C-alpha positions in Angstrom: 7.6 98.7 -20.7 5.4 96.5 -18.5 2.0 95.5 -19.7 -0.8 97.2 -17.7 -3.0 94.6 -16.0 -6.7 95.0 -16.3 -8.5 95.5 -13.0 -10.8 92.8 -12.0 -13.8 93.3 -9.7 -11.7 91.9 -6.9 -8.9 94.4 -7.4 -11.3 97.3 -7.9 -12.9 96.4 -4.5 -9.5 96.2 -2.8 -8.6 99.6 -4.2 -11.9 101.1 -3.2 -11.4 99.9 0.4 -7.7 101.0 0.4 -6.5 97.5 1.2 -2.8 96.7 0.6 -2.2 93.9 -1.8 0.3 92.6 -4.3 -0.6 91.0 -7.7 1.1 87.9 -8.9 0.7 86.5 -12.4 1.5 83.1 -13.8 1.6 81.5 -17.2 -1.6 79.5 -18.2 -0.5 78.4 -21.6 0.1 74.8 -20.4 -3.5 74.6 -19.1 -2.4 73.7 -15.6 -4.6 76.1 -13.5 -5.4 73.9 -10.5 -4.4 75.3 -7.2 -1.3 73.1 -6.6 0.0 74.0 -10.1 -0.6 77.7 -9.4 1.3 77.5 -6.1 4.2 75.8 -7.9 4.2 78.4 -10.7 4.3 81.2 -8.1 7.0 79.3 -6.2 5.0 79.7 -3.0 4.3 77.6 0.0 1.3 75.5 -1.0 -0.3 76.1 2.4 -0.4 79.9 1.7 -2.3 79.5 -1.6 -6.1 79.2 -1.2 -8.9 78.2 -3.6 -12.4 79.5 -3.6 -15.3 77.0 -3.6 -19.0 77.9 -4.0 -21.6 75.6 -2.5 -25.4 75.5 -2.2 -27.3 74.2 0.8 -30.4 72.1 1.0 -32.3 75.3 1.7 -30.9 76.8 -1.6 -28.6 79.3 0.1 -25.2 79.8 -1.4 -22.0 79.8 0.6 -18.3 80.4 -0.2 -15.4 78.5 1.3 -11.8 79.5 1.0 -9.4 76.7 1.7 -5.8 75.7 1.0 -5.4 74.5 -2.6 -4.1 71.1 -1.6 -7.1 70.4 0.8 -10.5 69.0 0.1 -13.6 70.7 1.6 -15.4 68.4 4.1 -19.0 69.0 3.1 -20.3 67.8 6.5 -18.1 70.3 8.2 -19.0 73.0 5.7 -22.7 72.4 6.4 -22.1 72.5 10.1 -20.3 75.9 10.1 -23.1 77.3 7.9 -25.8 75.9 10.2 -27.2 73.9 7.4 -28.3 70.3 7.1 -26.3 69.6 3.9 -24.1 71.4 1.5 -23.1 70.5 -2.1 -20.7 72.0 -4.6 -22.5 74.0 -7.3 -22.3 72.8 -10.9 -19.4 74.5 -12.8 -21.9 76.0 -15.3 -23.6 77.9 -12.4 -20.4 79.6 -11.3 -20.2 82.5 -13.9 -23.9 83.6 -13.7 -23.9 83.4 -9.9 -20.5 85.0 -9.1 -19.3 86.8 -12.2 -16.2 84.6 -12.2 -15.1 81.6 -14.2 -13.6 78.3 -13.0 -9.9 78.8 -12.2 -10.5 82.5 -11.7 -13.1 82.7 -8.9 -12.1 85.2 -6.2 -13.9 85.4 -2.8 -13.7 89.2 -3.4 -16.0 91.1 -5.7 -18.6 88.5 -6.5 -21.8 89.7 -8.1 -23.6 89.2 -4.8 -22.5 88.9 -1.2 -22.5 85.4 0.2 -21.7 84.0 3.6 -18.0 83.2 3.3 -15.8 81.0 5.5 -12.0 81.0 5.3 -10.1 78.1 6.7 -8.5 79.1 10.0 -5.1 77.9 8.8 -4.9 81.3 7.0 -4.5 82.9 10.4 -0.9 81.6 10.8 0.4 83.6 7.8 1.1 87.3 7.4 -0.2 87.1 3.8 -2.1 84.5 1.8 -2.9 84.2 -1.9 -6.4 84.0 -3.5 -7.6 84.4 -7.0 -7.6 88.0 -8.2 -10.6 87.3 -10.3 -9.1 85.9 -13.5 -7.2 82.9 -14.6 -3.4 83.6 -14.4 -3.7 86.2 -11.6 -3.5 85.9 -7.9 -3.6 88.5 -5.2 -1.5 88.4 -2.1 -3.0 90.0 1.0 -3.3 89.8 4.8 -6.0 87.3 5.8 -7.5 89.8 8.2 -7.8 92.4 5.5 -9.5 89.7 3.4 -12.0 89.0 6.1 -12.8 92.7 6.4 -13.5 93.0 2.7 -15.7 89.9 2.4 -17.2 90.1 5.9 -16.2 86.5 6.4 -15.6 84.2 9.3 -12.6 81.9 10.0 -13.5 78.3 10.6 -11.8 74.9 10.7 -12.9 73.6 7.4 -10.2 71.0 6.5 -8.0 68.5 8.2 -4.4 68.8 7.0 
């Protein structure tokens, strides 16, 4: 009998909005929870697996950026799309109190508060993409347009690949 997965905030929100998704789990015993390792464990195209980054602007506003796991967020570009002078990554210790999620399990869906969220436009070329389901060891596969509807996000060119 399969073990019943506990629902995360992200999954509860997807269910509430009746969004179609598929859960994928992976082993975390080796401690390799970085995005590239996750993509490899899922045996998925690395360009379809996205990570969620939380940043703060010089005006103390928070922004969320969802980019391919192998990419690096260009902070100048991130600031420009947010109409801010500058953007910096938040300290890891701020993540849980701010979003309700821990490092390695931060989902753009179901955060404690709603933040302006930008998803790299490369997501548009895929029928489905993967983002964290809200806990380490679990990813959710869904249509990028459905993701945008749930998070009220915007597509933007955030990285150069």
